[in-house]
N, C-alpha and C positions, 0 to 999 in steps of 0.2 A: 283370754285367759280364763274368764269366767265359765265359758263353755267346757273347757278342759276340766276345770275344777268340779263341775256338776257331774261329769262322767266318771271321774277317778276318785274323788274324795269320798270317804265313808261318812255316813250321817253322824252328826254330833252325838256323843254319848256312847258310840259303838266302841267295843274294846279290841276288835280284830281289824287288821287292814283289809281293804277291798281286795277280793280274790282275783279278779281278772286284770288288774292294772299292770301294764308293761311300760316302763319309762314314763310317758306322760299321757297315755290314752288307753282305753279299755278295748275289748274285742269288738264292740259294736260301733267303734268310731268310724267317721267317714273319711274320705280321701284327704281332706284338709288336716284332720287330726293325725292321720298316718304320716303325712309329710312333715308335720311339726314334730312328731316322735322321731322320725329319721333324722331331722336336722339336729335335734337335741342330742341324740346318741352319736352323731358324728362329730360333735364338738370336741376340742382338745382340752377344754376346761370342764371341771365338774360343775354341774348345775342342779340346783333344787329350787322349788318355789313353794310358798306358803299362801294359803288364803287368809282372809282378814282375821280368822280365828286361830291362825297359827297351824293349821293342818297342812301337811305336805301334799302337794298336788302334782309335782313333777320331780323325777329323779332319773338322771341319765346314766349311761354306761361308765363314763369317767368317774362319776360319784361312787358307783358300785366298785370300780377298780381300787380307788383310794381307801374306802372305808370297808369294803367287803360286804356291805349290805345291798341286797338286790332291790330292784324296783318293787317287786311284790312285797318285800318286807318293810320298805320305807314309805311308799305312798299310802296315805290315809292316817298315818300316825300324827299325833299332836306334838309338835316340836321334837326336840332331840332327847328329852328327859327319859331316863331309864334305859336307853339303849345306845345312843351315839354320843352321849356326854355324861360326865359324872353327875350324880344327884346334887352334890354341893355346888356345882357350877351351872346347873340347868336354868335356874331363874335368871341369872345374870346373862347367859348366852341368849336365851329367849327374848329377854327384854332388849338387848342390844340389836338383835336381828330385826325384830318387829318395829323398833323405833324408826326404821327406814321409811315406814309409811307416812310418818309425820313431817319429814324434812325433804326439801328438794335435793336432787342430785344423788350421788352415791356415797355410801359410808364404807370405810375400810376397817376391818377388825382382824385380830389374830386370836384364834381359839384352839384349845387342845381337845380334839374330838377322839372318841373311842372307835377302834376297829371292831369288827365282828369277832376276831380272834382274841380280843381283850387288850391288844396293844394300843398305845396312844400315838397320835399323829398331830403335829402342829400345822394348822392350815391358816392361809390368809384369805379372807372373804371380802367380796365387794357386793354389797346389797343395795337395792334400790326399790322404792315403792312402786306399786302398780295401781293405776286409777281405773274405776269402773266406768260404765257408760254414763253414769250420772256425775262423773268427776270426783266421786268420793273414794277413799282408800278401799282397795279391793284385795290387797295382798302384798307380798314381797317376793322378789326373786333374788337368788344368792348364787353367785359364781364363786367357786373356791378352788384352790390348788394347794399342794404341799408347799410349805414355806421354803424349803431348800430348793425346790424346782423354780419357784418364783424368784428367789435370790439369784440363782444361776442366770435366769433370764434377764433380771435387772442388771447383773454384773456384765453380761454380754453387751447389753444396750449401753451401759455406762462406758465400757471399754471402747465401743464403736464411736461414741460421741467424743471421748477423750482423743482418740486417734485423729479424728476428723476436725477437732477444734484447733489445736496448735501444738502437736507433738514435736519432739526434737528431731524427727526424721520425716521424710516425705512419704505420704501415703496417697496412692492413686488407685481408684477402681476403674478398670478397663472392661468394656463389653466385648462380646465375641467378635465384633467388627474392629477391635483395637482402638476404640475411641474412648477418651476419658468420660466417665459418668459422675464420679465424685473425686474432688481434689481438695486435700487439706491445705492450710495456709503455708506450711513449710514447703510443700511441693510447688505451690503456685510461685513462691518467691524464688525457688531454685530454677524454675522454668522461665522466669522473668515475665510473668503475667499475673492476672488476677484469677480467682477461682472460678468465676462464672465464664470468663472469656475462653477458657480451655475446654469447657464441656462440649462433647459432641464433635470436636474438631480433630482432624488427623494429627498425629504426633509430628509428622514431617513439617507442619507449618511453624513449629517451634524449634525442633531439632534439625539442624541443617546437615550435619555429618554424624554418622553413628546411628541413624534411625533404622537402617537395615538390620544392624546387630540387635537393637532393642526389639523391633518387631519380630525378628527371628526368635528371640528368647520368649516372647509372649506367645507365639505360635506353638513353640515347643511345650510350653506349660499347658496350653489348651489341649494338645494332642497326647502328651506323655505324662503330665502332672508336674508338680513342683520339683525343681532340681534339689539335690541333697546339700549342695554348697552354695554359698553366696557367689554372685558374679560381679566382676568389676568391668563396667562399661565406660569407655571414653566417648564423649559426645561433644559436638560443637553446637552451641546455642546462638540464636539470632538475638541480638540486643535491640532495645527500642530505637537506638540512634543509628541503626543500620550496620553496626559492627558485628563481631563475633567473639565469643569467649569459649574456651575449651574447659571441660570439667570431667572429672572422674566420679562416677556414682557406684557405690557398693550396693548392689541390689539383691533383694530376695523376692521370690514370687510364690503366690498361692493360688491354686485353682479353686474357684468358687463354684459350688453345685447346689442346687436346690434341695433342701432337706424334705420337702413335701412331695417329691416325685418318687415313683416306685423305682425308677432307675436314675442314676445320677445325670442330671441335665446341667450342662455348664451355663453358668450365669455370667462368667467373665473371669477376670484375674485381679487379684489383689497385689499391687506392686508397692513394696517398701524400699526406700533407698536413703542413703546418707551420702553427703558430698565429702569425699576423701581426697580431693584434689591436692590440698596442701601437703597432706601426709605422704601421698604418692610421689609428689614432686620432690619432697625432702628425701624420701628413701631413694629415688632415682639419683639425686644429686650425691647422696652418700655413697651409693654403689659406683658412681662415675669417679669420684675422688678416690675411692679405695682402689679401683682398677688402674687409674692413672698413677697413683703412688707405687703400685706394684710394678707397672711398666717402667717407671723411672729407676726403680731399684734394679730391675733386671737389665736395663740398658746400661747402668753404671758398671755392673758386673761384667757384662759382655764387652763393653768398650775397654775395660782393663786388660782384657786378654788380646787385644789388637796391637800388632807391631807398628802399623802405619797410623799416624794421626788422622789422615783423611778417612781411613777405614773406621777408626774409632768414632769419628763424627758421623759418618753415614750409618753406622750400626745404631748409634743412639737415635738417629732420626727414624730409622725403620721401626724401632720399638714404639716411638711416639705416634707414628701414623695409624697404628692399629686402632680402629674405632674412633679415629679423630679426624682424619682427612683422607682424600683420595690421591693426591699428588703433593710433592714437595720439591722445591728448587733451592739450591745453594748458590748465591752470588756473593763473590768476594770483591772488596775494593781493589781496583787496579792501581798499582803504585803504592805510595806510602800512606798507610792508614791515618798517620798524623796530620795529613794535609787535606782531610775530608772537609768539604764545605758544608756549612749548616744552612744552605738555602735551597734545599730540594733538588740538588743536582745542577743548578745553573751557576755560571761563573759570577764572581763579584770582584771586579777590579783585576788584580793580579793573580787571584786565586782561581785555578781551573775548576771546571765542573767535576762533580763526582762521577766516576765511571765504574760500573760493576761488571764483573767477568763471571760468566756461568761456569762453575766447576763441577757441579754434580746435580743430578735430577733423577726423578722416577720416570719410568717409561711412559710417554703419553698415550692415552687411549687404552691402557691395559694396567693390571696390577703387577707390581714388581718391586724389587729393592731399589734404593737410591744408589746410583753408581756414578762414578766420574764420567764426564762427558768426553767424547772422543776427540773433539776439536776444541780444547780449552785454550784459554789465553786471549780470546777475542772479546772485547767488551760488547755487552748486550745493548742494543739500541733502544733504550727506554726513553719515552717522550718526557718532556717537562711535566711535572705533576704526577708522575707514575707512583702508585702506592709504595713500591720498593724505595724510591728516592725520598718520598715523604717520610718513611720510617727512618732512613739515614738522617734526614734533616731534623727530625723530632727526637732522635735517639730513643725511640720507643716503638710501640706497635701500632699498626694501621690496619683497619678492617675495611673491606670494600665488597659490594655485591652488584651483580648486574641489575640494571633498572627493570622495573615490572614490564613483562612482555618481551624483554631482550634475552631471557634465559633459553629460548628455543633456537637461537641463532648463535654461531661462534664468533660473530664480529667483535663483541665486547671482549672476549678473552684473547682472541688472536691478535687484536690490535695492541694488547699489553704483553705480547710475547709469552702467553700461557697456552696450555693445551686447550683444544676447542671445546671440551666438555666442562670446563671450569665455569662456575657460576658465583662462588663465594671465595674470597681471598683473605688471608691474614698474613701481613708482612711483619716480621720480628727482627729487630736489629741484633747483630752479633757484637758483643762488647767484651773486651778483655784488656786488663791493665790500663783502663781509662781511654781506650781507643776503639773506634768503630772498625771492625774487620769486614763486615758485610751484612747481608740480609738473608734470612730463610723465609721463603714464601710457602705457606700451606694453602692448598686449594681443595675445594669441595664441589661436587657436582650438584645437579638440580634435585637429586633424591635426598639430599641432606639439608638441614637448616643452616641458616647463616651463622657466622661465628659470633659468640657473645663475649662479654668481658671476662667470664671465667675461663673461656678458651684461650684468651690472650694471656692470662696469668700462667696457664699451663705451658703454652708455647714459649713464654719467656724463661720458664724453668728448663725446658729442653735446650733452648739456644744458649743458655748460660753454660750448660755442660758441654755443648758443642764448641763454644767459643774457646774454651781452654785447649781443646785438641787442635782446632784450626790456628790458634796463636802459636802453638808449638810447631805446626806445619810451616808457618810463615818464617818462624825463627830458623828452622832447619834449612829453608830455601835460601835465606839471605846470609847464612853462616859461610864465611870464606873457607874454601877448601884448604886443608893442611898442605 
């Protein structure tokens, strides 16, 4: 720095700035000084330097842009007094800047400086002392920028740190190879891991299902930019105990590009997401209940227009099947409903076992309405412990599903007198006037989930309406002819 000062600084006592100074070096400077001047002029921050007497020795282009004073006008002046700062503030500003020679490290100050056009600009400075060859104070260098620009930078940095500290949503930075590079605490917990274990590893190691949709969204952001709307992605995550859990993430994506490149160069993707699983499941459940309530209402109105009690029962069942099950069977108790045994279909002493007769069914292997069977009146050969007989014995609902691995073969369903494609069953008893009239069996294929408790409640509502019609049918059949 002392070499540059000897070439560019004007002699003490001179009133005019050195005429040949440009940035930090004069016209006779060597290659090293030219390189220094180029480096200083290429900086994004404004920089000026003072020698031990307070004479300006360096002034780069960013300083010229902020204050309007060129290097020719600035280099060689003693301090800022009379041109870049008000006279009333000159001594204080000069003293605070030059004090950096006496203390280690950097000093940060804020000053109001004067632009060449007379305007004032508030700048934030970082100044530090420069030591000479003998180790003594040789000057001060000062980097400064407009306060609002500095505040914007600090605000951006603070925002980034807050997001990656512990925000209320997950934040993940993904590189162009779709591997996480930064993960905040919320995202790490949502993914079931710690922040460092996820870095640089494929997303498929954590996301077992739905990773194709997630990576497809990331590829789209890299190629086309951020989507205009949020995306809801259902994923299945691997848990530490070897299990799985399904989650719904409402996600937003941002394409990251380098601000220093002449053309946008993708650095990766910013992925922000919130877990909305509970809200989505609650909304789905509300939609399901609303639809089922509508179906029950429509079924009641349609059944009221039927002349035959059997037709009313099957029409009610047809409305219930929509979106609920693939097949349905109606089995009525053979003989007197009052003599039904409560032991799962087996005989106890003088009480004969319960026998069920198939009276109506949906067509097996295809979609169609529930119709009376052609050869009714013959009891169905259900084995002991059959879910339908269990429902009769319990006077309630019984759920059953094929064992794991058996869903691909029809043995499980055919052995129970059900269609070959049945995998899940729900048997619900028909009750009217305190008697068990029969059983309705709802069946689902492998493409549907197993029946749950809420499904059993809905099936019981359906069969309660059907039981009234079937009770009327039995009454008509047993009524003596006039």
